[in-house]
N, C-alpha and C positions, 0 to 999 in steps of 0.2 A: 299471067297478066289478066285482069278482069275484063270481061267482054263489055261492050256498050250496053247490052241488055241488063247485065248485072249492075252496072253503075246506075242505071235508071231506077233500079229497085233497091237502092241502098236504104238501110234503116236510118230514119231521122232520129237524132239524139241531141241532148244538151250535155255540156260538161260543167261541173262545179269545181271551183278551185278555192282553197282556203289556206292561209298561212298566218300563224300567230307570231312567228319570229322570223329572223332573217336566215334561219338554218338552211344551208345550201340544198340539203336533200329535199326539202319541202318548198323550195322557191316556186313561185307561180309559173315561171318559165319552164322549170323542170317538170312540174306536174303536167302542164299543157303539152309539152313535147311527148311525154310518155303516153298520155291519153290519145294524142293524135296518132301515134304509131299503132296503138291498140285498135283504134277505130278503122284505120286503113286495113289492118290485117283481118278485121271482122266485118268488112263491107258496111261500114257505118258512115253516115254524114253528120258531122258536128254542126248543127244548125244554130245553136245558141250557146253563149258562154255567160256564166254567172260566177263572180268571184268576190270573196270577202278577204281583203288583205289586212293583216294585222289584227285579226279577230280570234278570240279564244273560242275553243270548241266545246267548252263545258256546258254551254247553254245556247239556245236559239236567239236569246236577247242580244240585240246589237248586230246580228248577222243579217243585214238588210237584203243581201242578194239571195240568201237561202230562203228567207221569208217571201221574197218576190217570186222566186222560182216555184215554190209551193203554191203561192197564190195564182200564178199564171197557169199552172197545171190544173188546179181545181176549177178555175173559171174558164178553162178551155181556150186561153189566149194563145197558147202555142201547141203545135201538133208534133208530139214526139212519142217515141215508144220506150225510151230509157234515158236515164241520167248516168253519166260516167264520172266516177270519182277515182283519184289515184289509189286510195286505200280506205279502209273503214274509218281510220282516225280523221281523215279529211271531212267525212260526213259529220263527225262530232265525237267528242270525248264526254258524252253525257254521263253524269254521275249515277243516274238511274237508267239501267238498260231498258226499262219499260218505256222511258221517254223516247229513246232512239227507235224502239220498235213502233211506237205510236206514229212518229213522223214517217217512218218507212211504210206503215200501213196506209197513211193518207195518199202517198204516191201510188202504191199498188192498187188502191181502191179506184184510182182514176186511170188504171191501165198502163202505168209507167213503172218499168223495172229499175232497180238500183243496181249498178254494176261497179264493182271495185276492181279496177284493171290490174293492179299488181298483186291482188289476192283473189284469184278466180274461185268463186264459190258456186257450186252447181245447184242453184236454188230451184230450178224447174225439174231437173232430173231426179234430185234427191232432196225434196223439201224438208223432211224431218232432220236429216243429217246436217243440211245447210243451216237450219235454224239453230242447232246446237253450236255449230262452228261460229255463226254470227254472234251469238251471245257471248261466247268465249272471247272473240276479238273485241266486242264492245266493252266487256269487262276489263280486258287488257288495256284498251285505250283510256278508260276511266282511271285505272290504277296508275297509269303514267302521270296523269294530272295530280292525283293524290300524293304520289311519291315526289313529284316535282314541288308540290306545295310545301312538303316537309323540308326539303332541301333549301328552298327559298327562305323559309322561316328561320332556319338555323343561320343562314347567311345574314339575314336582317338583324338577328340578335347580336351577332358578333360585331356588326357595324355600329349598332346602337351603343354597345359597351365601349366602343372606341370614340364615341362622341359625334358620330356622323348622323345627319338628318335623313330619315327615311320617310317618304310619303310625298304629299302634294304641296299645298301652299304653305308659305312660311308663317303667315299670320300678320295682322296689322301691327306696324311698328318694328317688324323684323324683315330681313331679306335673306335669300339663299345665295351663298357664295360657293362657287365651284372651285375646288382645289384638285391638284394632281395627286398622284400616288405618294409624293413626298411632302404633301401638305402645303405646297406653294400655290397661292391664290392665282386664279386664271380670270374669272369674270363673275359678275353678279348675274344670276339667272332671272330674267324677267318673267312675268306672269305667263304660264303655260309652256315656257321653254324648259327643255329637259337636257340632261347631260347626254353626250353622244359617244363618249369613250368609256369602255367598260371599267377601266381602272380609276377613272375620276371619281371623286366623292363630293358630297355637299354638306356644308355646315351652315348654321344660322348665325347671323351677325345683326347688330342693331341697325335699324332702318334710318330714314331721314329724321332730323331733329324735331321737325314739327309733329311727326307721328308719335315719337317718343313722349313729347309733351302731352299729347292727347291721351295716351295710355296712362300717364301719371295723373292727369286730370280726372280720368274715369275713376281711378282708385280713390283720389281725394274726395270726389263727390260722394262716392259710395260709403267711404269710411267716416269722413269728417262731417258731411252734411246730411247723411242718412237718405240720400237720393236713390230710389230703386232703379233697377236696370232699365225698365221701359221708359222712365222719365229721362234718364241720361240719353238714351237713344233718340227720344223726341227732341231734346235740346240740341244735340249735335246735328240732327237733320234740319232743324229750324235755322241753324247757323250756317247751313250749306257746307258742312264739313263732311266730305265723303268717307265712307268706310273703305275697306280693302277693295282694290280694283275699281274704284269709283261707284260702288254700290251704296245703297242706303243702310243706315244703322237699324238694327232690330234688337229686341231684348236678348235673343239668343247670342248675338255677336258680342254684346257687352258682357253677358254672363261668361262666355268662353274666355274673354280676356281676363276676367276676375278669377278664373279657376284653373287656368292652364299654367303648369309649372315652367313652361319654356320661357316665360317672361322673367323668371328669376334664374334662368340659365340651366335648368335641368332638362335632360333629354329622357322622355318617358315613352315606352312602347308596350304594346300588348295589354292596354287597359281594357280593351274589348277584343274579342276574337271570334272568328267564324271559319273554322276549317271546312273543307269541302263537303263533309257529311254532317255538319252540326249547325245548330242555330247560332245566331249572333248573341253572345253572352257577355256580361260584364264580369271581368275576372277579378278575383280577390287580390288585395294589394301585394301579397307575397308572390304572386305570379307576374307582377309587372316587371318589365325589363327597364332598368334605369341607369343613367349615367349622370350623376350630380356634377354641377359646375362644368358642364360641357360647353356652354356658350357664355358670352359676356351678358350679364343680366341688364335689363332696362328698368326693373322695379326692385326696390329693396325687399329683402326677405321679411323685414318687419311689417311693411305694408301688406305684402301678400298674406302673411299669417293672420293679420288683423281682419282682412277681407274674408278669409276662410272661417274665422270664428263667427263673424256676423252671419254668414250663409248657413253654417251648421246650427246656430241657435234658431234661425228662422225656419229651419227644416225639421225641427222636432215634431214628431208625429202627434197629431191631435185627433181625438175621437170625434164622432159626429156631434155629440153633445157639446164638446169644447168649441167646435167650430160655430155652432148655432149661438152659444153663449157670447162669443166674441162678436158675432154679427149683431146681437142685441145691444151690446155695448157701443158699437159703431152707430147704430140707429139712435140710441139715447144721446150720444154726443153730437151728432150731426142733424138730427131731426128727419132725415131721409136717407135713402140708400141708393147707390148706383155702382156700376162696375168701377168707375173712376174713383169714387170715394173710398171704396174698399182697397183699391190698388195704391191710393195715395198714402195709406197708413202702412209704413214699412215694418211696423212692429208685429203685424199680424199676417195671416195667410192672404194670398192674392185671390182675385175674383175667379181665376182659372181653377183654383183648388175647390171652390164652392161649385163651379160648373161640373167639374169631374166627379166630385163626391155625391152631389145631389141631382145631377142631370140637368142643371140650369140654375141661373140666379133666381128666376121666378119661383121655382120649386122651393129653394132655400128661404125666400121671403115668406112664402105661405106657411112654412113650418114654424116661423117665429111670430106669425100673425100680422105681418106687415103687408099692406096692400098699397102699391104705387098709386100716384095721383090718377093715372090713366089705367084703364082695364086692358092689360096686355095678354090676357089668358089665351086669346086666339092666336097669339104669336109664339106661345111657349115652345111648341115643337120646333118651329122654324128657327127660333133663337138658339135652341139647344143644338140644332143641326149646324147652324153657322158657327157657333162657338166650338163645337166638336171638330168641324172642318178646319178651322184655324189652328186648333191644337194639334190635330193629327198631321197637318202639313208641316208645322214647326218641328214636331217630334221626328217626322219622316226626314226632313232636311237635316236635322241634327245628327241622326244616325248615319246618313249618307256621308256627311262631312267627317264623321269620326273614322270613316273608311278611307279618308284622304281622297275622296272623289270631288270633282268640281261640279257645281250646280249653277246654271244660268237661269234665273227665275224671271228675267225681264224680256228676253228675246222673243219668246213665244207665250208670254203671259196670257192666261193663268196656268199654263202647263209648265213643267219643269224639264229643262234640257240638261241631261247628265253626261258629263265627260265629252261634250261635243259629239256624242255618238247616237243617243236615242232620246226620244221625246216621251214624257210620262204625263198622262192625264189622271187626276185623282177625283173621283165622283163619290159623293155621299148621297144615298137614297133612303128616304124614310119608308117605314112600313105602313101600308094602307090596309085597313080592316074592311073587307067587303061585307055586304049585307048577309051573304051566305055563311059568314063566319070564317071564310078563307082569307089568307094573307097574300098581299101582292106588293111588289116593289117596281116602280116605274123608273127606268133609266133613260136619260136623254144624253146621248154621247155628244161631245164637243167635236164637231167635224170641221171647224174653222181651220185647224191644222191637224192633219192625220197623225194621231199619236201612235208611236211604236207599241206602247203598252198602255192599256187603260186599267186602272185599279178601281173597282167598284166596291164600295163599303156599304153593306146592307145593315141597317139598324135593326135592333130587335123589336119585338111586338110592342114594347112600351116606348120605343124611340129614345132610349136613354143611354144605350151602349151598343157597340158593334155586335152584330150576329156573326158575320163572316166576311171574307174578302175574296173577290174574284179578280185574279190577275190575268187579264185577257190580252193576248198578242194581237197585232194588227191583222194578221191573216185570218183571225176568227171574228173580227169586228167589221161586219158588213152592213150594219144598220145605223140609222140615225137615232132610233129609240128601241127600247126593249122592255117587255113586261116579264119580270121574274116571278116565279111561283115558289111555294115552299119546297117542292121537289121539281128540279129541272131535268132536262135531258142529259144523258151521260156525257155527251161531248162538251156541253157547257160546264158541267160539274168537274171535268178534268182540271179546270182552272180555279176551283174553289179551295180556299185555305182558311185555317182558323186565325191566322195572324199574318203579319208581313215579314216574318223572319226569313221565309224562303226567298223573297225578292232581295232583301238585304244581303242574304248569303250569296246570291248570284252577283251582286255588285262587288262584294269583297273578293270573290274568286277572280273576277276580271281584273281587279287591281293587282293581285299577286302576279298574274301572268304578265301584265304590262310592265311591272317592276322588273321581272326577270328578263323581259325582252329588252329593257333599257340597259 
């Protein structure tokens, strides 16, 4: 029995618990009991508890308690000598072992040891050997996620071929119907509601009659009246007709209705993919998993095919010269140019095409010798940035929705709330040319709501396209503003990426684990 003096000198520690499924072995209670027993045997006092229930371990994203623990340690808000974990996998199944090592280093740099109670590793007595052991265990934990991902994918494919719906929202005009293992209907799943029994399945069925009428109206406007998507969205919003889940209509939502085969009853899967170690890619059609006539259609195949013909003809690639020639034709027929005039003509490319290809409408106007009534040259860079911001946000949301994730873009506007789990802030910062010839990027963080992740998009020296992307977690974002240089410190550059594929990859991995848990 420990003496009173020994009790007074107990080592203060924190415990971290994580559970991604309801697996009994890793229940939070079982982890806590095991860690408590370990602490008692080793004269430790558990002063703080941090837990992330129902969270995947392949990333730190969404694991608010682990982020808070690391932040508290770095800011000296808690006085501890170690953090206790049940095992290495509870710390994380990071796909890159260097990422796990980096977070471990941040703890150790602040004088806090990481102890894996069920896997004793002699880090102090045998640092070299323990480093090798840790890397092996981290790799093993990562392999478990990759192996699980493959098994889940095979299961998803089999269910798709049987006509069952896999993923999130049904889509406007459709509803998710829960059926048992014998195909007998049980209930319609409302928004955000999930099945709770492993053997239950989900199919899509036609939704309310008023929504089906709106879907058909969208097709009729697009096919018969040549009304482009963004105008259809504006009309529906003006008439106070809500989109799915009471949200507003956007061009992207209209386009999705016009191009998704589920409206003609087909079940399509694997159009895009992002395995744990790969970027998000669009798969060729021969890799798509499909089950035709899986659901009752709410649009005729004739209407759907006609809409695809229009979209394909509109999408024929034009050279820069072709684009400028069409812009001249619009100028001759209208006497002036604007984004609205360009978009109103459904026979030609949209204004966003000109912004993307030429870095802004004003740049395109200059190339054909057109000067607007007012001199907007001083606004050219800001206009391009605003246009780019709108486009990148729409593309970003579109890619996330493809991963069957939910986005709430209103609750914390202008930030994006993803899967009711984490808050994303997207910032675009222009390049500033200093008198010395050096380049600088000034970033002003939105601290009205503390984002879990801030994505900073740095524009290139001409401010016409992205230079790179910084995906910065909350634990590293301690400032209201920042001045970035051409070469930044190594800690900041750990979060630098050439594109957003890594972030989208993380989102997709979380979705796979959640589907498995369901």
